[in-house]
C-alpha positions in Angstrom: -49.5 -23.4 78.2 -48.9 -25.4 81.4 -50.8 -28.3 79.9 -48.9 -28.2 76.6 -45.6 -28.2 78.6 -46.8 -31.4 80.4 -47.6 -32.9 77.0 -44.1 -32.0 75.7 -42.6 -33.6 78.8 -44.7 -36.8 78.2 -46.4 -36.3 81.5 -49.9 -36.4 79.9 -51.3 -37.3 76.5 -53.6 -35.2 74.4 -56.1 -37.1 72.4 -57.8 -36.2 69.2 -60.9 -37.7 67.6 -62.8 -37.8 64.4 -65.4 -35.4 65.8 -62.7 -33.0 66.8 -61.1 -33.0 63.4 -64.5 -32.5 61.8 -65.2 -29.5 64.0 -61.8 -28.0 63.3 -62.4 -28.4 59.5 -65.5 -26.2 59.9 -63.5 -23.2 61.2 -63.8 -20.6 58.5 -61.0 -18.3 59.6 -58.0 -20.0 57.9 -55.4 -18.6 60.3 -57.4 -19.7 63.4 -57.9 -23.2 61.8 -54.2 -23.6 61.1 -53.4 -22.6 64.7 -55.8 -25.2 66.1 -54.5 -27.8 63.7 -51.0 -27.1 65.1 -52.3 -28.2 68.5 -53.5 -31.4 67.0 -49.9 -32.3 66.2 -49.3 -32.6 69.9 -51.9 -35.4 70.2 -50.5 -38.8 71.1 -53.7 -40.7 70.3 -56.6 -40.5 67.9 -60.1 -41.9 68.5 -62.0 -43.0 65.4 -65.8 -42.7 65.3 -67.8 -45.9 65.8 -71.4 -47.1 66.1 -70.8 -47.5 69.9 -69.6 -43.9 70.2 -72.7 -42.7 68.4 -74.9 -44.7 70.8 -73.1 -43.2 73.8 -73.4 -39.7 72.4 -77.2 -40.2 71.9 -77.5 -41.4 75.5 -75.6 -38.3 76.7 -77.9 -36.1 74.8 -80.9 -37.8 76.3 -79.8 -38.2 79.9 -77.5 -35.2 80.3 -79.3 -32.8 78.0 -76.0 -32.0 76.2 -75.8 -30.5 72.7 -75.0 -33.2 70.2 -71.5 -31.9 69.4 -70.6 -31.8 73.1 -72.0 -35.3 73.6 -70.0 -36.6 70.6 -66.8 -35.2 72.1 -67.4 -36.8 75.5 -68.5 -40.1 73.9 -65.3 -40.1 71.9 -63.4 -39.7 75.2 -65.5 -42.6 76.6 -64.7 -44.7 73.5 -61.0 -44.1 73.9 -61.0 -44.7 77.6 -59.9 -41.1 78.3 -60.4 -40.4 82.0 -60.4 -36.6 81.9 -62.3 -34.5 79.4 -61.2 -30.9 79.4 -63.5 -28.1 78.3 -63.9 -24.4 78.8 -67.7 -24.6 78.2 -69.3 -23.8 81.5 -72.6 -25.4 80.4 -70.8 -28.8 80.0 -68.8 -28.4 83.2 -72.0 -27.8 85.2 -73.3 -31.1 84.0 -70.1 -33.0 85.1 -71.8 -35.1 87.8 -74.5 -36.3 85.4 -72.0 -37.0 82.7 -69.8 -38.9 85.2 -72.8 -41.0 86.3 -74.0 -41.7 82.8 -70.6 -42.7 81.4 -69.9 -44.9 84.4 -73.2 -46.7 83.9 -72.1 -47.3 80.3 -68.9 -49.0 81.4 -66.2 -46.3 81.8 -66.4 -43.0 83.8 -65.4 -39.8 82.1 -64.6 -36.8 84.3 -65.4 -33.4 83.0 -63.0 -30.7 84.1 -62.0 -27.2 83.0 -58.3 -26.8 82.3 -57.6 -25.0 85.6 -59.2 -27.8 87.6 -57.2 -30.3 85.6 -53.9 -28.5 86.4 -54.9 -28.5 90.0 -55.6 -32.2 89.9 -52.2 -33.1 88.3 -50.3 -30.7 90.6 -52.1 -32.3 93.6 -51.1 -35.8 92.3 -47.5 -34.6 91.8 -47.4 -33.4 95.4 -48.7 -36.8 96.7 -46.2 -38.7 94.6 -43.4 -36.6 96.1 -44.3 -37.4 99.7 
């Protein structure tokens, strides 16, 4: 909820992607799908799939041993120049250093964070700006 508040206050921007929309479309529970679609309305940007994103996703699968869907999400963030990729998937978070290194080698570093870490990061930045 804190992240959504920051979005509503235009402090941060949520980003959607073709791969995210495709994943949401596969949610069988209609009420859950509608709820998740509601969150998409808060997204200020959308990243369309591209050949380059597919290439980056394939490299993330190979080098970071990510599942293809996780790799496509991160590759989409890379393609949209999204610095922070948030996930609650501990398996992905544990590979953050390798993801960071791999994406940096490909031209733009994506940082993998869980939502609590992200909130700590933005609160820390807010405190530094207030000094």
